[in-house]
N, C-alpha and C positions, 0 to 999 in steps of 0.2 A: 927707179924701176925695180931695184932690189927690194925696196920696202913693199912694193905692190906684190911682187912674187911671194914674199914672205907672208903677206896677209892672205894669200889664197887659201892657206890651211884654215884660217879663221873663218873665211867666207863659206868654206865647205861645212865647217862645224855648225855655222848658223843657218846653213842652207839658203844662202842668198846669192844673187847675181847683181853686184853693184853696177850702177850706170855712171855715176860721177865719182871716180876714184880719188879725186882731190879732196872731197869731203872726208874721206877716211884717213888720208895722210894728215889732214889738219886735226882730226879728232884725236890723233895720237901725238900731236906736237905740243909739248909743254912750252910755256912762255920763255923759259931759259934757252931752249933750243931755237925758238923763233927769233929771239933777240940776237943770239950768236950767229945765226945764219941769215939775218936780215929778211926773214920771211914776213909776209904781210899778216898772216893769221896764226893764232895758237888755238888750243881747244876750248878756251874759256866761254866763248859765245855758244858753241855747240853744247857745252856742259849746261849752260843756263837753259837752253831749249830742252835738252834731254831730261833735265830735272823735272820739268813740267810734264813731259810725255810719260815718264815713268810714274809720276804721281797719278796722272789720269788713268793709266792702264790698271794700276793697282786699285784705285778707287772704284773703277768700273767693275773689276773682278769681285771685290768685296761686296759691293752693292748687289750684284747678281747672284752671289753664292753664299753669302752669310746673312744671318738674321739679327745680328747685333744692332743696337741703336747707334745714332750718329757718333756719340762720344766714344763708344767702344771701337767703332770702325776707324775713327780718327787715330786712336792709339795703335790699332793694328797696322794701319798704313804707315804710321811713323816708324814703327819697329822694323818694317821691311824695306824702308827707303833711307834708313840712317846710315851714317858713314861705315859702321861695322858691317852692315848688311851689304852695302855696295862694294866694299872691299872684298867680301867673300865671293860675291858674284863675279867680280873682276878677276880674282885670282883663280877661281874655278875654270874660267875660260882662258887663263894664261895671258891676259891682256897686258900685263907688265912686260912681256917679251916684245911688245910692239911699241912701247912708249919711247919717244925720242926726247931726250933732255940734253941740256948743255953740259960741257965738260965739268964745270964746277959742281953742278947739281948731281951729275953721275958719280963723282967722287964721294958725295955725301949720301949716296944710296937712294937717289931720287926715284929710281924705277921701282923701289920697294916701299916707299913711304906711303902710309895708309891713306892720307888725304889725296895724294896724287893718283894712286891706284883706284881709289873710289871715284874720283872725278872722271877718270877715263871711261868708266862704265857708262856714266850719263852722257858724256861727249859722244861715245859710239852710238848710243840710242838716238841722240839728236841727229847724227849723220844719217842713220838708217831712216829716220822719220822724213828728213828732207829729201833723201834719195829715192826711197821706195814707198813712202806713204805711211799713214798712221796704222792701217790694218796690219801691215808687215811688221812694223815696230812693236805693236801691241802683242802680236803672236809670239814674237821672239822674247819679249819681256816676260810674258806669262809662262812661256816654256821654261825659262830660267828660274823665275821667282816662285811660282805656285808650289813646286815641290817643297820649298822651305816653309811656305805658309801652312801646308797640309801636314807637315811633320811636327807633332806636338813636342818633340824632344829638342827642337831648335828654337832658342830664344836669343836674339841678338843683343838686346839691352832692355832695361826698364825705361819707360818714358818718364823720366824724372820731372820734366817740365809740366806734364799733364797732372802728375801726382801732386806737385806743389800748387798748381792752379786749383785743384779740388780742395786742398787744405785752405787756401786763401779765401775761396768762396764760402767755405764753412765758417771761418773765423772772421769774415768780413774785413779783411785787410787789403791794403793797396799793394800791388805787385808790379815791379818793372825791372827790366834788364838794362844794364848800361855798359857800353863798350868803353873800357878805361885804358886799354893799351893795344897798340897794333905795331908789332915789331917784325923786322926782317925784310928781305927784298920781295918784290911783287910776286915772284914765283914760289916763294917759300915763307909765307907770313905766319906769324903766331898771334892769335887774338886772345885777349884777356877780358873777361866779362864778369861783372859783379851783379848779383841779384839782391834787390832791396825790398823789404817788407815794411810798409809804413815809413819809408825813407831810412830804414836801418839796414846796413849791409849784413846779410845772412850767409852769403857764400860767394866765393870767387873761383872761376874756372878758366883754364887755358887750353887751347887746341889749335889745330891748323885750319879750322873753320869756325865761323861765328856760331853756327847751330850747335856744334859739339861743345864749344866753350860754354854756351848757355846751359846745355845739359849737365856739364860738369858742375857749374855753379849751383844749379837746382839740386843736384845730388848732395852737395855739401850742405846746402840749406836744410834739406830734409833730415840729414844726419844730425844737424844741430837742434832741430825742432824735436827730434826723437829723444834727446838726452833728458 
């Protein structure tokens, strides 16, 4: 009950009236908390759904409001749904104040880890989509993200994977990413990925998500190519 009362401030900020409060408590429950309290669900399934909802909402906005071609729109969307961007949206809403983690994870600063804080934003959007429908979720997503898209001074990251892909197409090389290591407990994994060009390793990257590890590997590869 305390958690629900605490979230009322967030609901007012988002201007929503939730129907199924359990969805929102689940959206803020990290796997370490769920395991510790023998809860049935953590936020991971909602995060999976929310990722797709956020992607669709931003793709819809870019298609309707920008004149760029497909490749440029893909880069734009990637830059506003990357981990750094999601972390920014999440912290701007103060979502880390609602995250529930296990005791061990809390000691390690779990409520402030970039990967977890970023995940929570997508999990929340997934909960809103299930509870109140796509139109409501889309309106909230655009209200939060569009100001960043329209501000030319805000750049979350360079899409290194796309830049590397363009180089590969020009040079007619074969490119693929390979997960070479996966460490840590389920709630706090570190992924290490290598990127290969014509079966030669050009870069290795590590991060709390496979996507970001691939970006790190691509960045290293581009730096090596530029030498």
